[in-house]
N, CA, C and O atoms as a Tripos MOL2 file, in Angstrom:
@<TRIPOS>MOLECULE
protein
  300   299    75     0     0
PROTEIN
NO_CHARGES

@<TRIPOS>ATOM
      1 N         -29.3650   29.9640  -17.2520 N.3       1 UNK1
      2 CA        -28.6090   30.8040  -18.3820 C.3       1 UNK1
      3 C         -29.6040   30.0990  -19.6050 C.2       1 UNK1
      4 O         -30.0090   28.9490  -19.7740 O.2       1 UNK1
      5 N         -29.8080   31.5270  -20.4530 N.am      2 UNK2
      6 CA        -30.3960   31.5050  -21.1630 C.3       2 UNK2
      7 C         -29.4160   30.9500  -22.8620 C.2       2 UNK2
      8 O         -28.2580   30.5550  -22.9950 O.2       2 UNK2
      9 N         -30.6330   31.1880  -24.0000 N.am      3 UNK3
     10 CA        -29.1770   30.6900  -25.0670 C.3       3 UNK3
     11 C         -28.6400   31.5490  -25.5920 C.2       3 UNK3
     12 O         -27.5680   31.3930  -26.1750 O.2       3 UNK3
     13 N         -29.3620   32.8410  -25.4950 N.am      4 UNK4
     14 CA        -28.9180   34.3580  -25.5190 C.3       4 UNK4
     15 C         -27.7830   34.4490  -24.8780 C.2       4 UNK4
     16 O         -26.9800   34.4870  -25.8110 O.2       4 UNK4
     17 N         -27.1230   34.5160  -23.8260 N.am      5 UNK5
     18 CA        -26.5040   34.2400  -22.9060 C.3       5 UNK5
     19 C         -25.2040   33.5950  -23.3140 C.2       5 UNK5
     20 O         -24.1090   34.0420  -23.6540 O.2       5 UNK5
     21 N         -25.8860   31.9620  -23.1070 N.am      6 UNK6
     22 CA        -24.5170   31.0030  -23.3230 C.3       6 UNK6
     23 C         -24.1620   31.2880  -24.5000 C.2       6 UNK6
     24 O         -22.9800   30.9450  -24.5250 O.2       6 UNK6
     25 N         -24.5360   31.8670  -25.9160 N.am      7 UNK7
     26 CA        -23.5970   31.3560  -27.4020 C.3       7 UNK7
     27 C         -22.4870   32.5690  -27.2970 C.2       7 UNK7
     28 O         -21.3160   32.2030  -27.3950 O.2       7 UNK7
     29 N         -22.6730   33.6340  -27.1550 N.am      8 UNK8
     30 CA        -21.7690   35.0120  -27.1020 C.3       8 UNK8
     31 C         -20.5010   34.1780  -26.0820 C.2       8 UNK8
     32 O         -19.3060   34.2660  -26.3660 O.2       8 UNK8
     33 N         -20.9670   33.4640  -25.0000 N.am      9 UNK9
     34 CA        -20.2760   33.2150  -23.7540 C.3       9 UNK9
     35 C         -19.1750   32.1480  -24.3220 C.2       9 UNK9
     36 O         -17.9610   32.2440  -24.1470 O.2       9 UNK9
     37 N         -19.9230   30.9950  -25.1170 N.am     10 UNK10
     38 CA        -19.1080   30.1040  -26.1980 C.3      10 UNK10
     39 C         -18.4070   30.1030  -26.9380 C.2      10 UNK10
     40 O         -17.4100   29.3850  -27.0090 O.2      10 UNK10
     41 N         -18.9900   31.4340  -28.1450 N.am     11 UNK11
     42 CA        -18.1400   31.7440  -29.4140 C.3      11 UNK11
     43 C         -16.6430   32.6570  -28.3690 C.2      11 UNK11
     44 O         -15.5930   32.2030  -28.8210 O.2      11 UNK11
     45 N         -16.4550   33.3040  -27.6620 N.am     12 UNK12
     46 CA        -15.4620   33.7530  -26.9720 C.3      12 UNK12
     47 C         -14.5080   32.8280  -26.5230 C.2      12 UNK12
     48 O         -13.2940   33.0220  -26.5910 O.2      12 UNK12
     49 N         -15.1820   31.5620  -25.9470 N.am     13 UNK13
     50 CA        -14.1110   30.5530  -25.1360 C.3      13 UNK13
     51 C         -13.4640   29.5940  -26.2570 C.2      13 UNK13
     52 O         -12.4990   28.8290  -26.2780 O.2      13 UNK13
     53 N         -14.4270   29.9850  -27.1560 N.am     14 UNK14
     54 CA        -13.6440   29.3140  -28.7530 C.3      14 UNK14
     55 C         -13.3080   29.6900  -29.3610 C.2      14 UNK14
     56 O         -13.0480   29.0260  -30.3650 O.2      14 UNK14
     57 N         -12.9870   31.1540  -29.3250 N.am     15 UNK15
     58 CA        -11.9950   31.9260  -30.1520 C.3      15 UNK15
     59 C         -13.0250   32.7720  -31.0770 C.2      15 UNK15
     60 O         -12.4800   33.4400  -31.9560 O.2      15 UNK15
     61 N         -13.9220   32.8110  -31.0270 N.am     16 UNK16
     62 CA        -15.0480   33.0850  -32.4330 C.3      16 UNK16
     63 C         -15.8230   34.4880  -31.9230 C.2      16 UNK16
     64 O         -16.7850   34.5190  -31.1550 O.2      16 UNK16
     65 N         -15.0770   35.7760  -32.6210 N.am     17 UNK17
     66 CA        -15.3760   36.7230  -32.7050 C.3      17 UNK17
     67 C         -16.9090   37.4550  -33.4520 C.2      17 UNK17
     68 O         -17.7930   38.2160  -33.0570 O.2      17 UNK17
     69 N         -16.6950   36.9570  -34.3120 N.am     18 UNK18
     70 CA        -17.8720   37.3350  -35.1190 C.3      18 UNK18
     71 C         -19.2610   36.6870  -34.3800 C.2      18 UNK18
     72 O         -19.4710   35.5810  -33.8810 O.2      18 UNK18
     73 N         -20.0880   37.8670  -34.5410 N.am     19 UNK19
     74 CA        -21.6790   37.3780  -34.4540 C.3      19 UNK19
     75 C         -22.2870   36.1780  -34.5540 C.2      19 UNK19
     76 O         -22.2640   35.8330  -35.7360 O.2      19 UNK19
     77 N         -23.0610   35.0180  -33.5580 N.am     20 UNK20
     78 CA        -23.8840   34.2290  -34.2420 C.3      20 UNK20
     79 C         -25.2090   34.1550  -34.3670 C.2      20 UNK20
     80 O         -25.6730   34.2380  -33.2300 O.2      20 UNK20
     81 N         -26.5440   33.9780  -35.6000 N.am     21 UNK21
     82 CA        -26.9230   34.1940  -35.8520 C.3      21 UNK21
     83 C         -27.8990   33.1690  -35.3960 C.2      21 UNK21
     84 O         -28.3030   32.1780  -36.0060 O.2      21 UNK21
     85 N         -28.1600   33.5390  -34.3660 N.am     22 UNK22
     86 CA        -29.0110   32.3550  -32.9220 C.3      22 UNK22
     87 C         -30.2140   31.5880  -34.2160 C.2      22 UNK22
     88 O         -30.2510   30.5010  -34.7930 O.2      22 UNK22
     89 N         -31.1990   33.0180  -34.2370 N.am     23 UNK23
     90 CA        -32.4770   32.6150  -34.7580 C.3      23 UNK23
     91 C         -32.4830   31.4330  -36.4120 C.2      23 UNK23
     92 O         -33.3860   30.6830  -36.7850 O.2      23 UNK23
     93 N         -31.1370   31.6950  -37.0550 N.am     24 UNK24
     94 CA        -30.8120   30.9440  -38.1670 C.3      24 UNK24
     95 C         -30.5380   29.9330  -38.2800 C.2      24 UNK24
     96 O         -30.8190   29.1330  -39.1720 O.2      24 UNK24
     97 N         -29.4610   29.7420  -36.6430 N.am     25 UNK25
     98 CA        -29.2660   28.3860  -36.6230 C.3      25 UNK25
     99 C         -30.6350   27.5550  -35.9990 C.2      25 UNK25
    100 O         -30.7050   26.3600  -36.2880 O.2      25 UNK25
    101 N         -31.4570   28.0020  -35.3620 N.am     26 UNK26
    102 CA        -32.8110   27.4980  -34.6230 C.3      26 UNK26
    103 C         -33.3100   27.2990  -35.6390 C.2      26 UNK26
    104 O         -33.6020   26.1170  -35.8190 O.2      26 UNK26
    105 N         -33.6410   28.2340  -36.7280 N.am     27 UNK27
    106 CA        -34.4080   28.0120  -37.8280 C.3      27 UNK27
    107 C         -34.2960   26.6220  -38.3560 C.2      27 UNK27
    108 O         -35.0510   25.6710  -38.1490 O.2      27 UNK27
    109 N         -32.9000   26.7000  -39.2850 N.am     28 UNK28
    110 CA        -32.5460   25.7340  -39.8160 C.3      28 UNK28
    111 C         -32.4450   24.1060  -39.2420 C.2      28 UNK28
    112 O         -32.4670   23.0980  -39.9480 O.2      28 UNK28
    113 N         -32.3320   24.1670  -37.8020 N.am     29 UNK29
    114 CA        -32.5170   22.9600  -36.9630 C.3      29 UNK29
    115 C         -34.0500   22.3230  -36.8900 C.2      29 UNK29
    116 O         -34.4010   21.1480  -36.7810 O.2      29 UNK29
    117 N         -34.8300   23.5480  -36.9900 N.am     30 UNK30
    118 CA        -36.3040   23.0050  -36.8490 C.3      30 UNK30
    119 C         -36.5850   22.7170  -37.7250 C.2      30 UNK30
    120 O         -37.5020   21.9090  -37.5800 O.2      30 UNK30
    121 N         -36.2040   22.9790  -39.4330 N.am     31 UNK31
    122 CA        -36.5030   22.6360  -40.4180 C.3      31 UNK31
    123 C         -35.7590   20.9650  -40.9420 C.2      31 UNK31
    124 O         -36.1220   20.3590  -41.9500 O.2      31 UNK31
    125 N         -34.8210   20.5480  -40.1000 N.am     32 UNK32
    126 CA        -33.6910   19.7690  -39.6880 C.3      32 UNK32
    127 C         -34.8380   18.6310  -39.2410 C.2      32 UNK32
    128 O         -35.3610   17.8740  -40.0600 O.2      32 UNK32
    129 N         -35.0590   18.6320  -38.2090 N.am     33 UNK33
    130 CA        -36.0880   18.1300  -37.5630 C.3      33 UNK33
    131 C         -37.2440   17.8490  -38.0430 C.2      33 UNK33
    132 O         -37.4800   16.6440  -37.9630 O.2      33 UNK33
    133 N         -37.8760   18.3170  -38.4020 N.am     34 UNK34
    134 CA        -38.8830   17.8060  -38.8940 C.3      34 UNK34
    135 C         -38.9500   17.7670  -40.5680 C.2      34 UNK34
    136 O         -40.0430   17.5500  -41.0910 O.2      34 UNK34
    137 N         -37.7160   17.9880  -41.4330 N.am     35 UNK35
    138 CA        -38.1960   17.3870  -42.8490 C.3      35 UNK35
    139 C         -37.0040   15.9530  -42.4700 C.2      35 UNK35
    140 O         -36.9280   15.3650  -43.5490 O.2      35 UNK35
    141 N         -36.2590   15.3330  -41.6230 N.am     36 UNK36
    142 CA        -35.2220   14.2450  -41.0430 C.3      36 UNK36
    143 C         -35.9380   13.7080  -40.3840 C.2      36 UNK36
    144 O         -37.1290   13.3960  -40.3830 O.2      36 UNK36
    145 N         -34.9520   13.5930  -39.6830 N.am     37 UNK37
    146 CA        -35.7390   13.6090  -37.6000 C.3      37 UNK37
    147 C         -34.6240   14.4380  -37.0240 C.2      37 UNK37
    148 O         -33.6250   15.0780  -37.3520 O.2      37 UNK37
    149 N         -35.4840   14.0060  -35.7820 N.am     38 UNK38
    150 CA        -35.1210   14.9570  -34.6650 C.3      38 UNK38
    151 C         -33.6030   15.0270  -34.2990 C.2      38 UNK38
    152 O         -33.2190   16.1450  -33.9530 O.2      38 UNK38
    153 N         -32.9040   14.2750  -34.3120 N.am     39 UNK39
    154 CA        -31.3610   13.6560  -34.2420 C.3      39 UNK39
    155 C         -30.3840   14.4180  -35.0710 C.2      39 UNK39
    156 O         -29.2450   14.8430  -34.8760 O.2      39 UNK39
    157 N         -31.2560   14.4440  -36.0970 N.am     40 UNK40
    158 CA        -30.3560   15.1190  -37.5500 C.3      40 UNK40
    159 C         -30.0460   16.7170  -37.2660 C.2      40 UNK40
    160 O         -29.2090   17.4670  -37.7680 O.2      40 UNK40
    161 N         -31.1260   16.9490  -36.1930 N.am     41 UNK41
    162 CA        -30.7400   18.7090  -35.8610 C.3      41 UNK41
    163 C         -29.7400   19.0400  -35.3850 C.2      41 UNK41
    164 O         -29.2360   19.9340  -36.0660 O.2      41 UNK41
    165 N         -28.9580   18.6910  -34.2430 N.am     42 UNK42
    166 CA        -27.4920   19.0270  -33.4440 C.3      42 UNK42
    167 C         -26.4830   18.5890  -34.4150 C.2      42 UNK42
    168 O         -25.3810   19.1210  -34.5540 O.2      42 UNK42
    169 N         -26.9230   17.6000  -35.0700 N.am     43 UNK43
    170 CA        -25.6270   16.8750  -35.9650 C.3      43 UNK43
    171 C         -25.9460   18.0690  -37.1940 C.2      43 UNK43
    172 O         -25.0470   18.8850  -36.9890 O.2      43 UNK43
    173 N         -26.4620   18.3940  -37.9280 N.am     44 UNK44
    174 CA        -26.5920   19.0420  -39.3540 C.3      44 UNK44
    175 C         -26.0660   20.5350  -39.0960 C.2      44 UNK44
    176 O         -25.4100   21.1350  -39.9470 O.2      44 UNK44
    177 N         -26.4460   21.1470  -37.7110 N.am     45 UNK45
    178 CA        -26.2090   22.0390  -36.8770 C.3      45 UNK45
    179 C         -24.2350   22.2520  -36.9160 C.2      45 UNK45
    180 O         -23.6170   23.3060  -37.0600 O.2      45 UNK45
    181 N         -23.7900   21.1310  -36.7690 N.am     46 UNK46
    182 CA        -22.3370   20.6240  -36.5760 C.3      46 UNK46
    183 C         -21.7220   20.8380  -37.8490 C.2      46 UNK46
    184 O         -20.6690   21.3510  -38.2260 O.2      46 UNK46
    185 N         -22.4310   20.4390  -38.2430 N.am     47 UNK47
    186 CA        -22.0050   20.0070  -40.2410 C.3      47 UNK47
    187 C         -21.9390   21.4520  -40.9260 C.2      47 UNK47
    188 O         -20.9520   21.8020  -41.5740 O.2      47 UNK47
    189 N         -23.4690   22.5630  -40.6660 N.am     48 UNK48
    190 CA        -22.8980   23.6720  -41.2890 C.3      48 UNK48
    191 C         -22.3250   24.2790  -40.6300 C.2      48 UNK48
    192 O         -22.0240   25.3380  -41.1800 O.2      48 UNK48
    193 N         -21.8210   24.1600  -39.2620 N.am     49 UNK49
    194 CA        -20.5650   25.1250  -39.0380 C.3      49 UNK49
    195 C         -19.2480   24.8080  -39.4410 C.2      49 UNK49
    196 O         -18.3810   25.6320  -39.7300 O.2      49 UNK49
    197 N         -19.1130   23.3160  -39.4490 N.am     50 UNK50
    198 CA        -17.8510   22.9870  -40.0370 C.3      50 UNK50
    199 C         -17.3920   23.7780  -41.3130 C.2      50 UNK50
    200 O         -16.4720   24.5680  -41.5280 O.2      50 UNK50
    201 N         -18.6740   23.1040  -42.2770 N.am     51 UNK51
    202 CA        -18.4750   23.1920  -43.7660 C.3      51 UNK51
    203 C         -18.2100   24.8960  -43.8190 C.2      51 UNK51
    204 O         -17.1790   25.2350  -44.3990 O.2      51 UNK51
    205 N         -19.1880   26.1230  -43.1760 N.am     52 UNK52
    206 CA        -18.9670   27.4920  -43.0050 C.3      52 UNK52
    207 C         -17.7450   27.7870  -42.6850 C.2      52 UNK52
    208 O         -17.2350   28.7460  -43.2640 O.2      52 UNK52
    209 N         -16.9670   27.0470  -41.6900 N.am     53 UNK53
    210 CA        -15.3240   27.1700  -41.2930 C.3      53 UNK53
    211 C         -14.2630   27.1470  -42.1180 C.2      53 UNK53
    212 O         -13.2990   27.9070  -42.2060 O.2      53 UNK53
    213 N         -14.7340   25.6160  -43.0570 N.am     54 UNK54
    214 CA        -14.1720   25.5260  -44.0270 C.3      54 UNK54
    215 C         -14.1510   26.2380  -45.3640 C.2      54 UNK54
    216 O         -13.2090   26.0770  -46.1410 O.2      54 UNK54
    217 N         -15.1870   27.0300  -45.6400 N.am     55 UNK55
    218 CA        -15.2300   27.7020  -46.4170 C.3      55 UNK55
    219 C         -15.0420   29.5820  -46.4960 C.2      55 UNK55
    220 O         -15.3680   30.3820  -47.3730 O.2      55 UNK55
    221 N         -14.3190   29.7780  -45.0460 N.am     56 UNK56
    222 CA        -13.7200   31.0460  -44.5870 C.3      56 UNK56
    223 C         -14.2960   31.6200  -43.3390 C.2      56 UNK56
    224 O         -13.8110   32.6800  -42.9430 O.2      56 UNK56
    225 N         -15.2840   31.0550  -42.6500 N.am     57 UNK57
    226 CA        -15.6550   31.1880  -41.7180 C.3      57 UNK57
    227 C         -16.5810   32.6360  -41.7920 C.2      57 UNK57
    228 O         -16.8830   33.2470  -40.7680 O.2      57 UNK57
    229 N         -16.9440   33.0430  -43.0440 N.am     58 UNK58
    230 CA        -17.6170   34.2820  -43.0340 C.3      58 UNK58
    231 C         -19.1360   34.0490  -43.0290 C.2      58 UNK58
    232 O         -19.8150   33.1000  -43.4210 O.2      58 UNK58
    233 N         -19.5210   35.4880  -42.3290 N.am     59 UNK59
    234 CA        -21.4800   35.6950  -42.2500 C.3      59 UNK59
    235 C         -21.9880   34.9060  -43.9590 C.2      59 UNK59
    236 O         -22.9160   34.1370  -43.7100 O.2      59 UNK59
    237 N         -21.7580   34.8900  -45.0480 N.am     60 UNK60
    238 CA        -22.0880   34.4430  -45.8870 C.3      60 UNK60
    239 C         -21.5930   32.9040  -46.4870 C.2      60 UNK60
    240 O         -22.0720   32.3320  -47.4660 O.2      60 UNK60
    241 N         -20.5050   32.4240  -45.6110 N.am     61 UNK61
    242 CA        -20.3950   30.9810  -45.8890 C.3      61 UNK61
    243 C         -21.0900   30.2790  -44.8550 C.2      61 UNK61
    244 O         -21.0270   29.0540  -44.9520 O.2      61 UNK61
    245 N         -21.8970   30.8550  -43.6510 N.am     62 UNK62
    246 CA        -22.1710   30.0590  -43.0760 C.3      62 UNK62
    247 C         -23.6000   29.9270  -43.5180 C.2      62 UNK62
    248 O         -24.3280   28.9540  -43.3260 O.2      62 UNK62
    249 N         -23.9710   31.3290  -44.2930 N.am     63 UNK63
    250 CA        -25.0980   31.6870  -44.7070 C.3      63 UNK63
    251 C         -25.8050   30.3060  -46.5260 C.2      63 UNK63
    252 O         -26.8140   29.8000  -47.0170 O.2      63 UNK63
    253 N         -24.3030   30.4240  -46.7080 N.am     64 UNK64
    254 CA        -24.4350   29.5440  -48.0290 C.3      64 UNK64
    255 C         -24.8910   28.1660  -47.4250 C.2      64 UNK64
    256 O         -25.8260   27.5200  -47.8980 O.2      64 UNK64
    257 N         -24.2290   27.8170  -46.4560 N.am     65 UNK65
    258 CA        -24.2570   26.2370  -45.7690 C.3      65 UNK65
    259 C         -25.4640   26.0470  -45.3640 C.2      65 UNK65
    260 O         -26.1760   25.1280  -45.7700 O.2      65 UNK65
    261 N         -25.7640   26.8120  -44.6150 N.am     66 UNK66
    262 CA        -27.9390   26.8320  -44.6260 C.3      66 UNK66
    263 C         -28.5460   26.7030  -45.5300 C.2      66 UNK66
    264 O         -29.5850   26.0570  -45.6700 O.2      66 UNK66
    265 N         -27.9350   27.3460  -46.3140 N.am     67 UNK67
    266 CA        -29.0090   27.4150  -47.7520 C.3      67 UNK67
    267 C         -28.8970   25.8340  -48.7740 C.2      67 UNK67
    268 O         -29.6980   25.1610  -49.4230 O.2      67 UNK67
    269 N         -27.5610   25.7720  -48.4770 N.am     68 UNK68
    270 CA        -27.6940   24.2880  -49.0900 C.3      68 UNK68
    271 C         -28.4130   22.8430  -48.0590 C.2      68 UNK68
    272 O         -28.7500   21.7450  -48.5020 O.2      68 UNK68
    273 N         -28.4730   23.2660  -46.7800 N.am     69 UNK69
    274 CA        -28.9040   22.0180  -45.7140 C.3      69 UNK69
    275 C         -30.1710   22.3910  -46.0280 C.2      69 UNK69
    276 O         -31.0560   21.5420  -46.1360 O.2      69 UNK69
    277 N         -30.3890   23.6250  -46.1980 N.am     70 UNK70
    278 CA        -32.5390   23.7730  -46.3800 C.3      70 UNK70
    279 C         -32.6260   22.8660  -47.9860 C.2      70 UNK70
    280 O         -33.4910   22.0540  -48.3160 O.2      70 UNK70
    281 N         -31.8640   23.1620  -48.4960 N.am     71 UNK71
    282 CA        -32.3400   22.5850  -49.7210 C.3      71 UNK71
    283 C         -32.4550   21.2490  -49.8900 C.2      71 UNK71
    284 O         -33.4900   20.7770  -50.3600 O.2      71 UNK71
    285 N         -31.5280   20.5640  -49.5680 N.am     72 UNK72
    286 CA        -31.0020   19.1760  -49.1460 C.3      72 UNK72
    287 C         -31.8380   19.0760  -48.0810 C.2      72 UNK72
    288 O         -31.5900   17.8730  -48.0140 O.2      72 UNK72
    289 N         -32.6340   19.2460  -47.1500 N.am     73 UNK73
    290 CA        -33.8720   19.1470  -46.3590 C.3      73 UNK73
    291 C         -35.3880   19.2300  -47.5760 C.2      73 UNK73
    292 O         -36.3550   18.5500  -47.2320 O.2      73 UNK73
    293 N         -35.4610   19.6920  -48.3350 N.am     74 UNK74
    294 CA        -36.4080   19.9380  -48.7820 C.3      74 UNK74
    295 C         -37.4930   21.2120  -48.7600 C.2      74 UNK74
    296 O         -38.7240   21.2500  -48.7670 O.2      74 UNK74
    297 N         -36.4150   22.2720  -48.7310 N.am     75 UNK75
    298 CA        -37.7560   23.2840  -48.6150 C.3      75 UNK75
    299 C         -36.8280   24.3280  -47.6930 C.2      75 UNK75
    300 O         -37.3170   25.3720  -47.2620 O.2      75 UNK75
@<TRIPOS>BOND
     1     1     2 1
     2     2     3 1
     3     3     4 2
     4     3     5 am
     5     5     6 1
     6     6     7 1
     7     7     8 2
     8     7     9 am
     9     9    10 1
    10    10    11 1
    11    11    12 2
    12    11    13 am
    13    13    14 1
    14    14    15 1
    15    15    16 2
    16    15    17 am
    17    17    18 1
    18    18    19 1
    19    19    20 2
    20    19    21 am
    21    21    22 1
    22    22    23 1
    23    23    24 2
    24    23    25 am
    25    25    26 1
    26    26    27 1
    27    27    28 2
    28    27    29 am
    29    29    30 1
    30    30    31 1
    31    31    32 2
    32    31    33 am
    33    33    34 1
    34    34    35 1
    35    35    36 2
    36    35    37 am
    37    37    38 1
    38    38    39 1
    39    39    40 2
    40    39    41 am
    41    41    42 1
    42    42    43 1
    43    43    44 2
    44    43    45 am
    45    45    46 1
    46    46    47 1
    47    47    48 2
    48    47    49 am
    49    49    50 1
    50    50    51 1
    51    51    52 2
    52    51    53 am
    53    53    54 1
    54    54    55 1
    55    55    56 2
    56    55    57 am
    57    57    58 1
    58    58    59 1
    59    59    60 2
    60    59    61 am
    61    61    62 1
    62    62    63 1
    63    63    64 2
    64    63    65 am
    65    65    66 1
    66    66    67 1
    67    67    68 2
    68    67    69 am
    69    69    70 1
    70    70    71 1
    71    71    72 2
    72    71    73 am
    73    73    74 1
    74    74    75 1
    75    75    76 2
    76    75    77 am
    77    77    78 1
    78    78    79 1
    79    79    80 2
    80    79    81 am
    81    81    82 1
    82    82    83 1
    83    83    84 2
    84    83    85 am
    85    85    86 1
    86    86    87 1
    87    87    88 2
    88    87    89 am
    89    89    90 1
    90    90    91 1
    91    91    92 2
    92    91    93 am
    93    93    94 1
    94    94    95 1
    95    95    96 2
    96    95    97 am
    97    97    98 1
    98    98    99 1
    99    99   100 2
   100    99   101 am
   101   101   102 1
   102   102   103 1
   103   103   104 2
   104   103   105 am
   105   105   106 1
   106   106   107 1
   107   107   108 2
   108   107   109 am
   109   109   110 1
   110   110   111 1
   111   111   112 2
   112   111   113 am
   113   113   114 1
   114   114   115 1
   115   115   116 2
   116   115   117 am
   117   117   118 1
   118   118   119 1
   119   119   120 2
   120   119   121 am
   121   121   122 1
   122   122   123 1
   123   123   124 2
   124   123   125 am
   125   125   126 1
   126   126   127 1
   127   127   128 2
   128   127   129 am
   129   129   130 1
   130   130   131 1
   131   131   132 2
   132   131   133 am
   133   133   134 1
   134   134   135 1
   135   135   136 2
   136   135   137 am
   137   137   138 1
   138   138   139 1
   139   139   140 2
   140   139   141 am
   141   141   142 1
   142   142   143 1
   143   143   144 2
   144   143   145 am
   145   145   146 1
   146   146   147 1
   147   147   148 2
   148   147   149 am
   149   149   150 1
   150   150   151 1
   151   151   152 2
   152   151   153 am
   153   153   154 1
   154   154   155 1
   155   155   156 2
   156   155   157 am
   157   157   158 1
   158   158   159 1
   159   159   160 2
   160   159   161 am
   161   161   162 1
   162   162   163 1
   163   163   164 2
   164   163   165 am
   165   165   166 1
   166   166   167 1
   167   167   168 2
   168   167   169 am
   169   169   170 1
   170   170   171 1
   171   171   172 2
   172   171   173 am
   173   173   174 1
   174   174   175 1
   175   175   176 2
   176   175   177 am
   177   177   178 1
   178   178   179 1
   179   179   180 2
   180   179   181 am
   181   181   182 1
   182   182   183 1
   183   183   184 2
   184   183   185 am
   185   185   186 1
   186   186   187 1
   187   187   188 2
   188   187   189 am
   189   189   190 1
   190   190   191 1
   191   191   192 2
   192   191   193 am
   193   193   194 1
   194   194   195 1
   195   195   196 2
   196   195   197 am
   197   197   198 1
   198   198   199 1
   199   199   200 2
   200   199   201 am
   201   201   202 1
   202   202   203 1
   203   203   204 2
   204   203   205 am
   205   205   206 1
   206   206   207 1
   207   207   208 2
   208   207   209 am
   209   209   210 1
   210   210   211 1
   211   211   212 2
   212   211   213 am
   213   213   214 1
   214   214   215 1
   215   215   216 2
   216   215   217 am
   217   217   218 1
   218   218   219 1
   219   219   220 2
   220   219   221 am
   221   221   222 1
   222   222   223 1
   223   223   224 2
   224   223   225 am
   225   225   226 1
   226   226   227 1
   227   227   228 2
   228   227   229 am
   229   229   230 1
   230   230   231 1
   231   231   232 2
   232   231   233 am
   233   233   234 1
   234   234   235 1
   235   235   236 2
   236   235   237 am
   237   237   238 1
   238   238   239 1
   239   239   240 2
   240   239   241 am
   241   241   242 1
   242   242   243 1
   243   243   244 2
   244   243   245 am
   245   245   246 1
   246   246   247 1
   247   247   248 2
   248   247   249 am
   249   249   250 1
   250   250   251 1
   251   251   252 2
   252   251   253 am
   253   253   254 1
   254   254   255 1
   255   255   256 2
   256   255   257 am
   257   257   258 1
   258   258   259 1
   259   259   260 2
   260   259   261 am
   261   261   262 1
   262   262   263 1
   263   263   264 2
   264   263   265 am
   265   265   266 1
   266   266   267 1
   267   267   268 2
   268   267   269 am
   269   269   270 1
   270   270   271 1
   271   271   272 2
   272   271   273 am
   273   273   274 1
   274   274   275 1
   275   275   276 2
   276   275   277 am
   277   277   278 1
   278   278   279 1
   279   279   280 2
   280   279   281 am
   281   281   282 1
   282   282   283 1
   283   283   284 2
   284   283   285 am
   285   285   286 1
   286   286   287 1
   287   287   288 2
   288   287   289 am
   289   289   290 1
   290   290   291 1
   291   291   292 2
   292   291   293 am
   293   293   294 1
   294   294   295 1
   295   295   296 2
   296   295   297 am
   297   297   298 1
   298   298   299 1
   299   299   300 2
@<TRIPOS>SUBSTRUCTURE
     1 UNK1         2 RESIDUE 1 A UNK
     2 UNK2         6 RESIDUE 1 A UNK
     3 UNK3        10 RESIDUE 1 A UNK
     4 UNK4        14 RESIDUE 1 A UNK
     5 UNK5        18 RESIDUE 1 A UNK
     6 UNK6        22 RESIDUE 1 A UNK
     7 UNK7        26 RESIDUE 1 A UNK
     8 UNK8        30 RESIDUE 1 A UNK
     9 UNK9        34 RESIDUE 1 A UNK
    10 UNK10       38 RESIDUE 1 A UNK
    11 UNK11       42 RESIDUE 1 A UNK
    12 UNK12       46 RESIDUE 1 A UNK
    13 UNK13       50 RESIDUE 1 A UNK
    14 UNK14       54 RESIDUE 1 A UNK
    15 UNK15       58 RESIDUE 1 A UNK
    16 UNK16       62 RESIDUE 1 A UNK
    17 UNK17       66 RESIDUE 1 A UNK
    18 UNK18       70 RESIDUE 1 A UNK
    19 UNK19       74 RESIDUE 1 A UNK
    20 UNK20       78 RESIDUE 1 A UNK
    21 UNK21       82 RESIDUE 1 A UNK
    22 UNK22       86 RESIDUE 1 A UNK
    23 UNK23       90 RESIDUE 1 A UNK
    24 UNK24       94 RESIDUE 1 A UNK
    25 UNK25       98 RESIDUE 1 A UNK
    26 UNK26      102 RESIDUE 1 A UNK
    27 UNK27      106 RESIDUE 1 A UNK
    28 UNK28      110 RESIDUE 1 A UNK
    29 UNK29      114 RESIDUE 1 A UNK
    30 UNK30      118 RESIDUE 1 A UNK
    31 UNK31      122 RESIDUE 1 A UNK
    32 UNK32      126 RESIDUE 1 A UNK
    33 UNK33      130 RESIDUE 1 A UNK
    34 UNK34      134 RESIDUE 1 A UNK
    35 UNK35      138 RESIDUE 1 A UNK
    36 UNK36      142 RESIDUE 1 A UNK
    37 UNK37      146 RESIDUE 1 A UNK
    38 UNK38      150 RESIDUE 1 A UNK
    39 UNK39      154 RESIDUE 1 A UNK
    40 UNK40      158 RESIDUE 1 A UNK
    41 UNK41      162 RESIDUE 1 A UNK
    42 UNK42      166 RESIDUE 1 A UNK
    43 UNK43      170 RESIDUE 1 A UNK
    44 UNK44      174 RESIDUE 1 A UNK
    45 UNK45      178 RESIDUE 1 A UNK
    46 UNK46      182 RESIDUE 1 A UNK
    47 UNK47      186 RESIDUE 1 A UNK
    48 UNK48      190 RESIDUE 1 A UNK
    49 UNK49      194 RESIDUE 1 A UNK
    50 UNK50      198 RESIDUE 1 A UNK
    51 UNK51      202 RESIDUE 1 A UNK
    52 UNK52      206 RESIDUE 1 A UNK
    53 UNK53      210 RESIDUE 1 A UNK
    54 UNK54      214 RESIDUE 1 A UNK
    55 UNK55      218 RESIDUE 1 A UNK
    56 UNK56      222 RESIDUE 1 A UNK
    57 UNK57      226 RESIDUE 1 A UNK
    58 UNK58      230 RESIDUE 1 A UNK
    59 UNK59      234 RESIDUE 1 A UNK
    60 UNK60      238 RESIDUE 1 A UNK
    61 UNK61      242 RESIDUE 1 A UNK
    62 UNK62      246 RESIDUE 1 A UNK
    63 UNK63      250 RESIDUE 1 A UNK
    64 UNK64      254 RESIDUE 1 A UNK
    65 UNK65      258 RESIDUE 1 A UNK
    66 UNK66      262 RESIDUE 1 A UNK
    67 UNK67      266 RESIDUE 1 A UNK
    68 UNK68      270 RESIDUE 1 A UNK
    69 UNK69      274 RESIDUE 1 A UNK
    70 UNK70      278 RESIDUE 1 A UNK
    71 UNK71      282 RESIDUE 1 A UNK
    72 UNK72      286 RESIDUE 1 A UNK
    73 UNK73      290 RESIDUE 1 A UNK
    74 UNK74      294 RESIDUE 1 A UNK
    75 UNK75      298 RESIDUE 1 A UNK
């Protein structure tokens, strides 16, 4: 199964109807992995999702959490 197949199935199972921007999540995970350490990438993705959810779960909240993470990671 590919990530493109997995993510929509997972989202549906968890009751998430919004489209997930896989490319954006992979990009920020790569940024964190290179700027911090590899193990920080999946944990950061989780924290981004948690923060975005607490901020309303909108695409804008996700984008803001990604932006803040990128800024903190240095770029």
